[in-house]
N, C-alpha and C positions, 0 to 999 in steps of 0.2 A: 168337515173333517177336522179332527183334533190336530193342533199344531205339534210338530215333532222337532226336537232339539238335538244337537250333536254335542258330544263331550270327548275331548282329546286330552289325555294326560301327558304332559311333557315336563315332568318335575323330577325325573330320575337323574342319577349321577353318571350313568354310562360307564361304570367301572370296568366293564369288559373291554372297552376301547382305549383305556389309559395307555400312554400318556396323552392321547388325543383328548382335548377338553372343549372343543367347539361343539355347539349343540348338534348332535347327529341328525336331528329332525331337519336340519338345514343343509344336509349333504346334497350336492347335485347328483341326480341319478341319470339324467341325460340332458341333451340340449334340443331346443325346438326353435323353428323359425318364428319370427315375430311378424304377424300380419302379412304373411306370404312375401316378405321382403328378403333381402340378402342377409339381414341381421338375425343373429341367434341369441337366445338367452338360456341360462341354465334353469332347468326345472328341478326344484328342490323336493326332497323326500316327502315332507309334510303335505305338499300339494297333491300327492296321490290320494290321500284320505279326504282332502277338501273336495276334489273332483268327484270321488265316489259318493260323498254325502250329497253333493249337488245333484247327481244323477238319481239319488233317492228322494229328491224333493226336500232335503234338509238344508236350510240356509242360515239358521240362527245357531251359532256355536259358542261353547264355552271351552277355553283352553286353559289347562292348569299349568302354571309356570312358577319357578322359583326366581329369586333375585339374580342368580348367576346365569340366567338365560334371557337377558333383555333383547338379544338379537332376534328372537322369535317375534316379539312384539314390534320391534323396529321393522322387520320384513313384512309381516302380515298386516300391520296397522289395524284398521277397523274391519278389514276383510272385504271391503267393497270391490277391490280390484279382482278378487277371486269369486265374486258372486255371493258373498256371505256377509252376515253381520256378526262380528266376533267380539266377545267379552272375555276378559282374562280373570282367572281365579288364582290367588296367591297361595302357594304351599311350598315351604322351604324345608320341611322336615325330612324328606326323602325316606319315609318309612314304608315304602312299598306301593304297589299299584292300587291295592284296595284303599289305602289311606288317601292317595291322590284322588281317586274317583269320588270318595266321600266328601271332598271339597265342594262338589257340585250339589250335594243334598239340599242345602237351604234354598237354592235357586230352582232346582229341578225336581224336587220330591213329588210334585203333583203333575209332572210332565212325562210324556213318552220320550225316552232318551236313547239315542244311538251312540254306540261307543266303538272307537277304533284306536289302535295304537299308531301315533303319528310317525313311527320309525319302521313301519311295515308297508309292504305292497302286496296286492292280491288281485286275483282275477276270478270271476268276471267283474268288470267295473260297476255293473248294475246290481251287485250283491245286496246293497242296502235296500234297494227297492223290493227285492224278493223277501228279505226277512221282515221288513215292515208289513208287507202284505200278509205274511204268515201270522204275525202278531195280531193283526186286525181280524183276519178271517177265522182264526182259531180261538180268539179271545184269550190269548196266552198272556202270561205275566213276564215271560222272558223267552227270547228266541236267539239261539246261537247260530251263526253262520259258520259252517264246517267245510274244511278243504282237505283234499287228499295230500299226504306227505309220506316220504320215506324216512322221516326223522321224528316220528311221534314222541320219542323219548325226550325230545327237547321242548315239547310244546304241551298242549292240553288235549289229549285225545278224548273222544266222546263216544259212548255207546248209546244207540238210539234204536227204536223199533221201527216197524214198517210204516207207522203213521207219523214218524218224525218225533215222537215223544222221547225226551232225553231220559235215559235210565241211570247213567253214571258219567261223571267227568273226572278224569285223573289229572294230576299235576306232575308232569315230567316223570312218568313211570319208567323204571329201569328196563322193564320188559313189556312194552305196550301190547294190548290185546287187539287193537285196531290201528290201521294205518291212516289216521286222520288227525286233524287238530282244529279246534275252534279258533277263529281269528277276529271276528267282529260280533257285535251283539246289539240287541234292542230290548228295552224293558219298560214297564209301566210303573205307576205309583205303588202298586202292591209289592213289586220287587224292591223298589227303593226303600219302602218301610221295613221289609224283611232285612235288607242289606244293613240298614241303620241299626236295627235291633241286634244284629249279629256282631256289630262293630266292637263291642266290649270284649268279645272273645278273640278278636283278631290279634295275632302277634305281629310285631314289627317285621316288615318284609314279606308277609303272607300274600299269596296271589289271590286275585278275585276268583280264580278257578275253584277254590275251596268253597266259596260262597255259592257259586253256581251249582256245585254238587249238592250242597246242603239244601238249597232251594228245591232241587228236583226230588230229594228224599223226604222233604218235610211238607209236601202237599201243594206247593205252588205249581202252576201249569207251565212247564218248561218244554219248549219245542225246539226243533232244529230244522235248518235247511241245508242239505248236503249238496255242494257244488262239485259234482262228480268229475267234471272236466276242468275244474278250476285249479288254482295254485295259490300258495301263501308263502311269503318270505319275510323273515326278520332280518333287516339290514344290520342290526347290531351284532349279528353272529357272523364271524369272519368267513365261514364256508358258504354263506349265502351271497357273497359278493363275487362278481366275475372280474377276473383280472385279464387285462390285455397287454401283451408285450409291445 
């Protein structure tokens, strides 16, 4: 079986959370017991994606970081304590998600690549396993993991047919036609090459969603897996955070 790699972009400025300047990827989302002892440790946000990739059998990861987030490298180190082998890619331009992801092209262009945002959480935790299976069984170029949401206007809703074929992907539409959003993805070398060829047309700050949509409209095989009973949360958005008095 072909080896699969993970790609996590953590190069953003988190302007929505200013004046907070600590990497939001390292926010503690809950506490867990250590080895069934009385001791607890904080479980940080990025660990959710790491565990989901582990469950999908993806253990070799690339994380895109700028110089102002050394804490991520200090915490994760080489990834061994989380069951991964982690390499870091430097990108300090903060030109948007698409630009951050393209940092991985020289190393991953001929590899199957799984992508998640390290400041999100989602369910089911086995979602990567399912979209990887879809990529392999359908010989797809790109597979999107799609989750139900009541706030599709803040995400990237996806129209797909009964076979899972992606028909259209929108970027934060004012009036969504469907109540879902893509949250994770896996793609092969054909999509990597398409992505790279489209890069010249990308404007600073553009979302990868636009490239997903163009791929579906220009002949690549773009499929989806809809997790009907799942959910997806962007922790960078204030109303996705639960407050306790």
